[in-house]
C-alpha positions in Angstrom: 101.0 95.0 -10.5 97.8 96.8 -9.6 98.2 99.9 -7.3 96.4 102.7 -5.8 99.4 104.9 -6.5 101.4 103.5 -9.5 104.1 106.2 -9.3 104.8 105.6 -5.6 104.9 101.9 -5.9 107.3 102.1 -8.9 109.5 104.5 -7.0 109.7 101.8 -4.3 110.2 98.9 -6.4 113.2 100.4 -8.2 115.0 99.9 -5.0 114.3 96.2 -4.6 115.9 94.8 -7.5 118.1 97.6 -8.5 116.0 98.8 -11.5 115.5 102.2 -13.0 112.3 104.0 -14.3 111.4 103.1 -17.8 111.1 106.5 -19.9 107.7 107.2 -21.5 105.9 104.9 -19.2 105.2 107.4 -16.3 101.8 108.6 -16.7 99.3 109.4 -13.9 97.7 105.9 -14.1 100.8 103.9 -14.9 104.5 103.4 -14.6 106.9 100.8 -15.5 110.5 100.0 -14.3 113.2 98.0 -16.1 116.5 96.1 -15.5 119.2 98.8 -16.6 121.3 95.8 -18.0 118.3 94.7 -20.2 118.5 91.2 -18.6 115.5 91.2 -16.4 111.7 91.5 -17.0 110.1 94.8 -17.0 107.5 95.4 -14.1 104.5 97.5 -14.8 102.2 99.2 -12.4 98.6 100.1 -13.3 96.4 102.2 -11.2 93.0 100.4 -10.0 90.3 101.8 -7.7 90.4 98.9 -5.3 92.9 98.2 -2.6 94.6 94.8 -1.9 92.1 92.5 -0.1 93.4 89.0 -0.4 96.8 87.2 -0.6 99.0 88.2 -3.7 98.3 86.4 -6.9 102.0 86.5 -7.7 105.0 85.9 -5.5 108.2 88.0 -5.8 111.4 86.8 -4.7 114.3 89.2 -4.8 117.5 87.5 -5.0 120.0 89.8 -3.3 123.0 87.6 -2.9 123.3 86.4 -6.3 123.3 82.7 -7.3 126.0 81.2 -4.9 127.9 79.3 -3.7 127.5 81.3 -0.6 129.1 82.1 2.6 125.9 81.8 4.5 127.0 84.7 7.1 127.8 87.1 4.2 124.6 86.2 2.3 122.5 86.9 5.5 124.4 90.3 5.9 123.7 91.2 2.2 120.0 90.5 2.7 119.6 92.5 5.9 121.4 95.3 4.5 119.0 95.4 1.5 116.1 95.2 4.0 117.2 98.2 5.9 117.3 100.3 2.8 113.8 99.0 1.8 112.3 99.8 5.2 113.6 103.4 4.9 111.7 103.5 1.6 108.5 102.4 3.2 108.6 98.5 3.3 107.3 96.7 6.3 109.4 93.8 7.8 106.9 90.8 8.3 109.1 87.8 9.3 112.4 86.0 8.6 113.2 82.4 8.0 116.9 81.7 8.4 117.9 78.1 9.7 120.4 75.5 8.9 118.0 73.6 6.6 117.3 76.3 4.2 118.8 79.2 2.3 116.5 81.7 4.3 114.8 84.8 3.4 113.0 87.9 4.9 109.4 88.3 4.1 108.3 92.0 3.6 105.4 94.1 2.4 105.8 97.1 -0.1 104.1 100.3 0.5 100.7 99.1 -0.7 100.8 95.7 1.3 102.0 93.5 -1.4 104.2 90.7 0.1 107.5 89.7 -1.4 110.7 88.0 -0.1 114.5 88.9 0.0 116.6 85.8 -0.5 
């Protein structure tokens, strides 16, 4: 993921999926975070001189509530609890989409404006 401040963005993103900083990948121009259980993919952050000017070229969905089956009220409660923590860490709430026909999600922006969803 390109970033103006890789360290700041990595510090934010460890919160979203519950990752940890990857030792040895924390220079001034790069950072990396990993799944502490070794199951998920690593996410790298690289300093770039330009800011975000268009829509994300990748779409990140953070699955907060597991793989189901779900009690929908409990699932929504788990998502909203994660949103509150991410807002406190610098994320911006964009919109939410919960209705009877879809599982629902909340769209957010990280501290550098990259959009992602919590589902």
